[in-house]
C-alpha positions as a Markdown table, in Angstrom:
| # | Residue | x | y | z |
|---|---|---|---|---|
| 1 | Unk | 68.4 | -189.2 | 2.8 |
| 2 | Unk | 68.1 | -188.9 | -0.9 |
| 3 | Unk | 70.7 | -189.5 | -3.7 |
| 4 | Unk | 70.0 | -186.5 | -5.9 |
| 5 | Unk | 68.6 | -182.9 | -6.0 |
| 6 | Unk | 65.6 | -182.7 | -8.4 |
| 7 | Unk | 66.1 | -180.5 | -11.5 |
| 8 | Unk | 63.4 | -178.3 | -13.0 |
| 9 | Unk | 62.9 | -180.6 | -15.9 |
| 10 | Unk | 62.5 | -183.6 | -13.6 |
| 11 | Unk | 60.0 | -181.5 | -11.5 |
| 12 | Unk | 57.9 | -180.7 | -14.6 |
| 13 | Unk | 57.7 | -184.3 | -15.6 |
| 14 | Unk | 56.7 | -185.3 | -12.0 |
| 15 | Unk | 54.2 | -182.5 | -11.7 |
| 16 | Unk | 52.5 | -183.3 | -15.0 |
| 17 | Unk | 52.4 | -187.1 | -14.3 |
| 18 | Unk | 50.8 | -186.4 | -10.9 |
| 19 | Unk | 48.3 | -184.0 | -12.3 |
| 20 | Unk | 47.1 | -186.3 | -15.1 |
| 21 | Unk | 47.0 | -189.3 | -12.8 |
| 22 | Unk | 44.8 | -187.5 | -10.2 |
| 23 | Unk | 42.4 | -186.1 | -12.8 |
| 24 | Unk | 42.1 | -188.9 | -15.4 |
| 25 | Unk | 42.8 | -192.1 | -13.4 |
| 26 | Unk | 41.7 | -195.2 | -15.3 |
| 27 | Unk | 39.6 | -193.2 | -17.9 |
| 28 | Unk | 38.1 | -189.9 | -18.9 |
| 29 | Unk | 34.6 | -191.3 | -19.6 |
| 30 | Unk | 33.2 | -188.0 | -20.8 |
| 31 | Unk | 35.9 | -187.5 | -23.4 |
| 32 | Unk | 35.0 | -191.0 | -24.8 |
| 33 | Unk | 31.8 | -189.3 | -26.2 |
| 34 | Unk | 34.0 | -187.7 | -28.8 |
| 35 | Unk | 35.0 | -189.9 | -31.8 |
| 36 | Unk | 38.5 | -191.3 | -31.3 |
| 37 | Unk | 39.9 | -189.8 | -34.5 |
| 38 | Unk | 38.3 | -186.4 | -34.1 |
| 39 | Unk | 40.7 | -183.4 | -34.5 |
| 40 | Unk | 39.7 | -180.1 | -33.1 |
| 41 | Unk | 41.0 | -176.5 | -32.8 |
| 42 | Unk | 40.8 | -174.9 | -29.3 |
| 43 | Unk | 41.7 | -171.5 | -27.9 |
| 44 | Unk | 42.9 | -170.6 | -24.4 |
| 45 | Unk | 41.6 | -167.2 | -23.3 |
| 46 | Unk | 42.8 | -165.1 | -20.4 |
| 47 | Unk | 40.0 | -163.3 | -18.5 |
| 48 | Unk | 42.1 | -160.8 | -16.5 |
| 49 | Unk | 43.8 | -157.7 | -17.6 |
| 50 | Unk | 47.5 | -157.3 | -16.8 |
| 51 | Unk | 48.2 | -161.0 | -15.9 |
| 52 | Unk | 51.7 | -162.3 | -16.5 |
| 53 | Unk | 51.8 | -165.5 | -18.5 |
| 54 | Unk | 53.6 | -168.4 | -16.8 |
| 55 | Unk | 53.4 | -172.1 | -17.0 |
| 56 | Unk | 53.9 | -172.9 | -20.7 |
| 57 | Unk | 56.2 | -175.8 | -20.1 |
| 58 | Unk | 53.7 | -177.5 | -17.8 |
| 59 | Unk | 50.8 | -176.8 | -20.2 |
| 60 | Unk | 52.6 | -178.1 | -23.2 |
| 61 | Unk | 53.7 | -181.3 | -21.4 |
| 62 | Unk | 50.1 | -182.0 | -20.3 |
| 63 | Unk | 48.8 | -181.7 | -23.8 |
| 64 | Unk | 51.6 | -183.5 | -25.6 |
| 65 | Unk | 51.6 | -186.3 | -23.0 |
| 66 | Unk | 48.1 | -187.2 | -24.3 |
| 67 | Unk | 48.6 | -186.3 | -27.9 |
| 68 | Unk | 52.2 | -186.2 | -29.1 |
| 69 | Unk | 51.1 | -184.9 | -32.4 |
| 70 | Unk | 49.3 | -181.9 | -31.0 |
| 71 | Unk | 50.3 | -178.4 | -32.3 |
| 72 | Unk | 50.4 | -175.5 | -29.8 |
| 73 | Unk | 50.8 | -172.0 | -31.1 |
| 74 | Unk | 51.5 | -169.4 | -28.4 |
| 75 | Unk | 50.6 | -165.7 | -29.0 |
| 76 | Unk | 52.5 | -164.6 | -25.9 |
| 77 | Unk | 55.9 | -165.4 | -24.5 |
| 78 | Unk | 56.5 | -166.6 | -21.0 |
| 79 | Unk | 56.6 | -163.5 | -18.8 |
| 80 | Unk | 54.5 | -161.3 | -21.1 |
| 81 | Unk | 51.8 | -159.1 | -19.6 |
| 82 | Unk | 48.5 | -159.9 | -21.4 |
| 83 | Unk | 45.3 | -157.9 | -21.9 |
| 84 | Unk | 41.9 | -159.1 | -20.8 |
| 85 | Unk | 40.2 | -161.5 | -23.3 |
| 86 | Unk | 43.4 | -162.2 | -25.2 |
| 87 | Unk | 43.7 | -165.5 | -27.0 |
| 88 | Unk | 46.8 | -166.9 | -25.3 |
| 89 | Unk | 47.4 | -169.9 | -27.5 |
| 90 | Unk | 45.8 | -172.1 | -30.2 |
| 91 | Unk | 45.8 | -175.9 | -30.0 |
| 92 | Unk | 45.2 | -178.3 | -32.8 |
| 93 | Unk | 44.8 | -181.7 | -31.2 |
| 94 | Unk | 42.9 | -185.0 | -31.0 |
| 95 | Unk | 39.6 | -184.1 | -29.4 |
| 96 | Unk | 39.6 | -186.6 | -26.7 |
| 97 | Unk | 43.2 | -185.7 | -25.7 |
| 98 | Unk | 42.6 | -182.0 | -25.4 |
| 99 | Unk | 39.5 | -182.4 | -23.4 |
| 100 | Unk | 41.3 | -184.7 | -21.0 |
| 101 | Unk | 44.3 | -182.4 | -20.7 |
| 102 | Unk | 42.2 | -179.2 | -20.4 |
| 103 | Unk | 41.9 | -179.0 | -16.6 |
| 104 | Unk | 45.3 | -180.1 | -15.5 |
| 105 | Unk | 46.9 | -177.9 | -18.2 |
| 106 | Unk | 44.9 | -174.8 | -17.1 |
| 107 | Unk | 45.5 | -175.5 | -13.4 |
| 108 | Unk | 49.2 | -175.1 | -14.0 |
| 109 | Unk | 48.7 | -171.9 | -16.0 |
| 110 | Unk | 46.3 | -170.3 | -13.5 |
| 111 | Unk | 48.5 | -171.0 | -10.5 |
| 112 | Unk | 51.9 | -170.1 | -11.9 |
| 113 | Unk | 50.6 | -167.1 | -13.7 |
| 114 | Unk | 49.2 | -165.8 | -10.4 |
| 115 | Unk | 52.6 | -166.2 | -8.7 |
| 116 | Unk | 54.4 | -164.5 | -11.7 |
| 117 | Unk | 51.8 | -161.7 | -11.7 |
| 118 | Unk | 52.2 | -160.9 | -8.0 |
| 119 | Unk | 55.9 | -161.0 | -8.2 |
| 120 | Unk | 55.8 | -158.6 | -11.2 |
| 121 | Unk | 53.6 | -156.2 | -9.1 |
| 122 | Unk | 56.1 | -156.3 | -6.2 |
| 123 | Unk | 59.1 | -155.6 | -8.6 |
| 124 | Unk | 57.2 | -152.7 | -10.2 |
| 125 | Unk | 56.6 | -151.2 | -6.8 |
| 126 | Unk | 60.4 | -150.8 | -6.0 |
| 127 | Unk | 61.8 | -150.6 | -9.6 |
| 128 | Unk | 62.6 | -146.9 | -9.3 |
| 129 | Unk | 64.2 | -146.9 | -5.9 |
| 130 | Unk | 68.0 | -146.4 | -6.1 |
| 131 | Unk | 69.1 | -145.8 | -2.5 |
| 132 | Unk | 71.3 | -149.0 | -2.8 |
| 133 | Unk | 73.6 | -148.6 | -5.8 |
| 134 | Unk | 73.3 | -152.3 | -6.4 |
| 135 | Unk | 69.5 | -152.2 | -6.3 |
| 136 | Unk | 67.1 | -154.1 | -4.1 |
| 137 | Unk | 66.0 | -157.6 | -5.1 |
| 138 | Unk | 62.7 | -159.2 | -4.4 |
| 139 | Unk | 63.0 | -162.9 | -3.2 |
| 140 | Unk | 60.7 | -165.7 | -2.4 |
| 141 | Unk | 60.9 | -168.2 | 0.5 |
| 142 | Unk | 60.4 | -172.0 | 1.0 |
| 143 | Unk | 56.8 | -171.4 | 1.8 |
| 144 | Unk | 55.5 | -173.1 | -1.3 |
| 145 | Unk | 52.8 | -175.6 | -2.1 |
| 146 | Unk | 54.0 | -179.2 | -1.5 |
| 147 | Unk | 55.2 | -180.8 | -4.7 |
| 148 | Unk | 55.3 | -177.4 | -6.6 |
| 149 | Unk | 58.5 | -175.9 | -5.2 |
| 150 | Unk | 60.4 | -175.8 | -8.5 |
| 151 | Unk | 57.3 | -174.6 | -10.4 |
| 152 | Unk | 56.5 | -171.7 | -8.0 |
| 153 | Unk | 60.1 | -170.6 | -7.8 |
| 154 | Unk | 60.3 | -170.7 | -11.6 |
| 155 | Unk | 57.2 | -168.5 | -11.6 |
| 156 | Unk | 58.9 | -166.0 | -9.3 |
| 157 | Unk | 61.8 | -165.7 | -11.8 |
| 158 | Unk | 59.4 | -165.3 | -14.7 |
| 159 | Unk | 57.7 | -162.4 | -12.8 |
| 160 | Unk | 61.1 | -160.7 | -12.4 |
| 161 | Unk | 61.9 | -161.8 | -8.9 |
| 162 | Unk | 64.7 | -163.9 | -7.5 |
| 163 | Unk | 64.9 | -167.1 | -5.6 |
| 164 | Unk | 66.1 | -167.5 | -2.1 |
| 165 | Unk | 67.6 | -170.9 | -1.5 |
| 166 | Unk | 65.7 | -173.6 | -3.5 |
| 167 | Unk | 65.7 | -176.1 | -0.7 |
| 168 | Unk | 67.7 | -177.2 | 2.3 |
| 169 | Unk | 70.5 | -178.5 | 0.1 |
| 170 | Unk | 70.9 | -175.1 | -1.6 |
| 171 | Unk | 72.2 | -173.0 | 1.3 |
| 172 | Unk | 72.7 | -172.7 | 5.0 |
| 173 | Unk | 70.3 | -170.5 | 6.9 |
| 174 | Unk | 71.1 | -170.3 | 10.6 |
| 175 | Unk | 67.9 | -169.4 | 12.5 |
| 176 | Unk | 67.0 | -169.1 | 16.2 |
| 177 | Unk | 66.7 | -172.8 | 16.9 |
| 178 | Unk | 70.1 | -173.5 | 15.2 |
| 179 | Unk | 71.7 | -170.8 | 17.3 |
| 180 | Unk | 70.2 | -172.1 | 20.5 |
| 181 | Unk | 71.3 | -175.7 | 19.7 |
| 182 | Unk | 74.8 | -174.7 | 18.7 |
| 183 | Unk | 75.3 | -172.4 | 21.6 |
| 184 | Unk | 75.8 | -169.0 | 19.9 |
| 185 | Unk | 75.8 | -167.3 | 16.5 |
| 186 | Unk | 79.6 | -167.5 | 16.5 |
| 187 | Unk | 79.6 | -171.2 | 17.1 |
| 188 | Unk | 76.9 | -171.9 | 14.5 |
| 189 | Unk | 78.7 | -169.8 | 11.8 |
| 190 | Unk | 82.0 | -171.5 | 12.6 |
| 191 | Unk | 80.4 | -174.9 | 12.3 |
| 192 | Unk | 78.8 | -173.9 | 9.0 |
| 193 | Unk | 82.1 | -172.7 | 7.5 |
| 194 | Unk | 83.7 | -176.0 | 8.7 |
| 195 | Unk | 81.2 | -178.0 | 6.5 |
| 196 | Unk | 82.9 | -176.8 | 3.3 |
| 197 | Unk | 79.5 | -177.2 | 1.7 |
| 198 | Unk | 80.2 | -174.6 | -1.0 |
| 199 | Unk | 76.8 | -172.9 | -0.4 |
| 200 | Unk | 75.9 | -169.5 | 1.0 |
| 201 | Unk | 75.8 | -169.0 | 4.8 |
| 202 | Unk | 73.1 | -166.7 | 6.1 |
| 203 | Unk | 72.3 | -165.9 | 9.7 |
| 204 | Unk | 68.9 | -164.7 | 10.9 |
| 205 | Unk | 69.2 | -162.0 | 13.6 |
| 206 | Unk | 66.7 | -160.2 | 15.8 |
| 207 | Unk | 68.8 | -157.3 | 17.0 |
| 208 | Unk | 71.7 | -155.0 | 16.0 |
| 209 | Unk | 73.9 | -156.8 | 18.6 |
| 210 | Unk | 73.2 | -160.2 | 17.0 |
| 211 | Unk | 73.9 | -158.7 | 13.6 |
| 212 | Unk | 77.3 | -157.4 | 14.7 |
| 213 | Unk | 78.2 | -160.8 | 16.1 |
| 214 | Unk | 77.2 | -162.5 | 12.8 |
| 215 | Unk | 79.4 | -160.0 | 10.9 |
| 216 | Unk | 82.3 | -160.7 | 13.2 |
| 217 | Unk | 81.8 | -164.4 | 12.7 |
| 218 | Unk | 82.1 | -164.1 | 8.9 |
| 219 | Unk | 78.5 | -164.4 | 7.8 |
| 220 | Unk | 78.1 | -163.8 | 4.1 |
| 221 | Unk | 74.4 | -162.9 | 4.3 |
| 222 | Unk | 72.3 | -161.6 | 7.2 |
| 223 | Unk | 68.5 | -161.8 | 7.5 |
| 224 | Unk | 67.2 | -159.0 | 9.7 |
| 225 | Unk | 63.8 | -160.2 | 11.0 |
| 226 | Unk | 61.1 | -157.9 | 12.2 |
| 227 | Unk | 63.4 | -154.8 | 12.4 |
| 228 | Unk | 61.8 | -151.3 | 12.4 |
| 229 | Unk | 62.7 | -149.0 | 9.5 |
| 230 | Unk | 65.1 | -147.1 | 11.7 |
| 231 | Unk | 66.8 | -150.3 | 12.7 |
| 232 | Unk | 67.1 | -151.3 | 9.1 |
| 233 | Unk | 68.8 | -148.0 | 8.3 |
| 234 | Unk | 71.1 | -148.5 | 11.2 |
| 235 | Unk | 71.9 | -152.0 | 10.1 |
| 236 | Unk | 72.8 | -150.7 | 6.6 |
| 237 | Unk | 75.1 | -148.1 | 8.1 |
| 238 | Unk | 76.9 | -150.7 | 10.4 |
| 239 | Unk | 77.2 | -153.3 | 7.6 |
| 240 | Unk | 79.0 | -151.0 | 5.1 |
| 241 | Unk | 78.5 | -153.6 | 2.4 |
| 242 | Unk | 80.3 | -156.4 | 4.2 |
| 243 | Unk | 77.4 | -158.9 | 3.9 |
| 244 | Unk | 74.1 | -159.0 | 2.0 |
| 245 | Unk | 71.3 | -157.6 | 4.1 |
| 246 | Unk | 67.9 | -159.1 | 3.6 |
| 247 | Unk | 64.6 | -158.1 | 5.2 |
| 248 | Unk | 62.0 | -160.7 | 6.0 |
| 249 | Unk | 59.0 | -161.1 | 8.3 |
| 250 | Unk | 55.4 | -160.3 | 7.2 |
| 251 | Unk | 56.4 | -158.1 | 4.3 |
| 252 | Unk | 53.6 | -157.0 | 2.0 |
| 253 | Unk | 53.4 | -154.7 | -1.0 |
| 254 | Unk | 52.3 | -151.7 | 1.1 |
| 255 | Unk | 55.6 | -151.8 | 3.0 |
| 256 | Unk | 57.9 | -152.6 | 0.1 |
| 257 | Unk | 58.9 | -149.1 | -0.9 |
| 258 | Unk | 59.7 | -147.9 | 2.6 |
| 259 | Unk | 61.9 | -151.0 | 3.2 |
| 260 | Unk | 63.7 | -150.6 | -0.1 |
| 261 | Unk | 64.4 | -147.0 | 0.8 |
| 262 | Unk | 66.5 | -148.0 | 3.8 |
| 263 | Unk | 69.2 | -149.3 | 1.4 |
| 264 | Unk | 68.9 | -153.0 | 2.2 |
| 265 | Unk | 70.0 | -155.5 | -0.6 |
| 266 | Unk | 67.1 | -157.9 | -0.6 |
| 267 | Unk | 63.5 | -158.3 | 0.6 |
| 268 | Unk | 61.9 | -161.7 | 0.9 |
| 269 | Unk | 58.3 | -162.5 | 1.2 |
| 270 | Unk | 56.4 | -165.8 | 1.6 |
| 271 | Unk | 53.3 | -164.1 | 0.2 |
| 272 | Unk | 54.7 | -164.6 | -3.4 |
| 273 | Unk | 54.1 | -168.3 | -3.2 |
| 274 | Unk | 52.0 | -169.2 | -0.1 |
| 275 | Unk | 49.0 | -166.9 | -0.7 |
| 276 | Unk | 47.8 | -168.7 | -3.8 |
| 277 | Unk | 45.0 | -167.5 | -6.0 |
| 278 | Unk | 44.3 | -168.1 | -9.7 |
| 279 | Unk | 44.4 | -166.1 | -12.9 |
| 280 | Unk | 41.2 | -166.8 | -14.8 |
| 281 | Unk | 41.8 | -168.8 | -18.0 |
| 282 | Unk | 39.3 | -170.8 | -20.1 |
| 283 | Unk | 39.7 | -173.2 | -23.0 |
| 284 | Unk | 37.1 | -173.3 | -25.8 |
| 285 | Unk | 36.9 | -175.8 | -28.7 |
| 286 | Unk | 36.0 | -173.5 | -31.6 |
| 287 | Unk | 36.1 | -175.9 | -34.6 |
| 288 | Unk | 36.2 | -179.5 | -35.7 |
| 289 | Unk | 38.9 | -180.1 | -38.4 |
| 290 | Unk | 37.8 | -182.5 | -41.1 |
């Protein structure tokens, strides 16, 4: 259908172009009230304690797209946990440009910082659990905002989490409908192996019996959906490390520790990316520079 898979850099360029187009359009009339050659200093402030900074590449691109000569000095690195009321960065820029870039740039920061912050809190919740000698990883899903897949999955990584497949081209996930259409788990796995796609093959199962069939068919990864904690422990015992075991299905932070204690390899949750809120940031022009 398409001739290429989008890279992160291409996604950033597309995201910023779309954001500036939808917000500015033919002109930012209010910014025209500022003299065209006015240079100002502005600060970005975070108004939430413990937020994880994420979205600097999108913020920088918004500002520099409108003023290539702008200077942005960051006081925190991507992924840093920030205190309330901290000055996150300082911008020296053309006044009109920074006023036009303000909302799109902050929209990326507030959205991506929230995803990174939630992911960080999930990772902290299971950081000390060592039942599985390889550790238990926290993964996202494809339940992302349309057009912001790369950005939100980037934010998950910044928050310390891991990405499930980026998109349909990035892995084979055999679910109930695929199994029904193919005839069986065994038939679906055999067909997947025959594609020689050089991507991971994962099977979603709903019972121990289905898991055993997936293992026998050669699945590299098994997604155990809506298992009880006891069934998860049983699955780990049966698996004996043959495939990666992943838990999914309505996982929230209150359940994380109990699930990780079963010894599974991975836990995935759509809540990292689909339940979007915003970290509170503001930008203030603090001085005109003569």
